[in-house]
N, C-alpha and C positions, 0 to 999 in steps of 0.2 A: 420762124427763126428770126431771131434779131440779127440786124446787120453787124452790130457792134463797132468797135473802133480800131483804127491801124496803130493808135497811140500805145505805148506802153511795151512791156516785154512780150516776146514770142513765146508760145505756149509749148512746153515740151510734153506731149502727151505720153511719152514713155515712162513718166515719172507717175502716171495714174492708171497703170496697168496692175492686175493682181494675178497671182500664180494660181490661185484658188478661190472660187466663190461658192460659199456653201449657202444656198438659198434655204429660208425657212418657209416650208409648205405647210400651211395651216389645213386641217381637215375640216369638212362641214360645210354644205352648200349654202347655208345661211349666210356665211361670210362673204360670199361674193356679192350679196345684196348690199354689203356696207359700201360697195364703190371700189373702182379700181384704183383709186388714189391711195386709200387705206390698205389696200392689199399689196400695192407696190411697195409702200413704206414697209409693211409687215415683212414682207419677202426679204427684204434687205437688212432690217433692223432686229428682228426677232418679236418685236412688240406686237401682241394680238391686235388684229385689225379693229376689233371692237372698242379696244381701248382707245386707238387713233381716232376712229369715228367719233367716239364720245366727246372729243375735244373739239370737235367742229361743229358749227352751227348749221352749215349748209352741206350739201353732197359735192359742192365744187371744191377742187384741190387746186389752186392757182400754182404756177411755176414758183412763185416766191415763196409760197407755204411749204411746197415740197423740199425746195433747196435749204430754206430755214430749218425746218425739221431735221433733216439729215446733219446739217452742221452743228445743230445743238448737240447732237449725240456723238460728235467726235468724227464724223466722215468728212474727208476732204473732197470737196465738191466744185468742179469747174462748169461754169454755164458755157455751152457751146455757141459760138455766134458765127456768121459768114467770114468775118474778118479773122477770129483767132484760128479758124480751121484752115483758111487759106494760107495763113503765114506761119503756120506751126512748124517746129524743127523736127517733129515726128508725127506720123500719122495714126489714126484711131483705127484699132483692129480688133480681133476677136478676144483679146485678153482684157479688154475694158468692159467694165459693168456699165452699161449705158441706160439711163433713165429716160424714156421717150414719151413726150406729150404729143398726141396725134388728134387732130381734128378731123373726125370722119363723117361726120354729118353737120348740117348747118346748126350751130349752137350746141353741138354735142361732141365732147372729146373724150379720150380715154388715156390711160396711162399703161405703159408696159416696161419690162426690164429686159435687155438683151445681153447675153453673154455667151460666147463661144458657139455661135450657130443656134442657139435656143432663145425663143421668145416666151417670157412668162407673163400672163395675163391672168387675174383673179385666181392665183394658184394653179392654173393649168399650164402646161407645158406644150410648145409647139416648135418643131424643126423650122429653122428660117426658110429652108428649101421648100418645104411644105407650104408655109404661109405665103411666100413669094410666088409660088407656083399657081396659087388659087386665085390671085388678084389679076383682074382684068387690067390691061394696059391703061385704060382711062382712068381708073381708080387709083393707080401707083402714084400719079401727081398729086393726090390730095394728102399723102402721108409727109408729115413734116419731119425734118432732120433732128437728132436729139437734142435735148435741153441740157443734159448735164452728163459728165462723165464721173462716175463716183470711184474713188480710189478706196479699196479695201485690202491694201498690201498686208500680207501676213495673217491673214484671217484664216485660221485653220479651225475646223470644229466648231462648237457652239460658243459664241461671244456674249458674254453679259456687259452691259455698260458701254462705255466709249472705247474706241479703237485708237 
């Protein structure tokens, strides 16, 4: 997680909550081989992961690519930094859709989406209580803090195009 800066306005994370998140869960185990970055973007946007993967030349999905992809499709995205979290006027909670970049092995990362106690990875759903309960204490330190809070306010049912 980047340090960020204390300059500028304080972030009001309450403006980035959503009353309802309707994830797009695509079927087919072949899709999970397209990469967790493509799967995470597909889960939020509804664009098939094979379409997203076809636009990339590598299997690496950088933070910048992920945020740019969402912004181009009308999503309001806020990069989380140590500074803007520590000086925020409101906290991050379960009503936020969080896109998380995790480095879990040397030179190998993964992308997940968190919302209301559920973790989505490659179109699989896991309870956060189950995920946290199965992680050894030594391994918990390796997980990084969220990269972006995605605002999807008013998203009800299937959405096509930008929000």
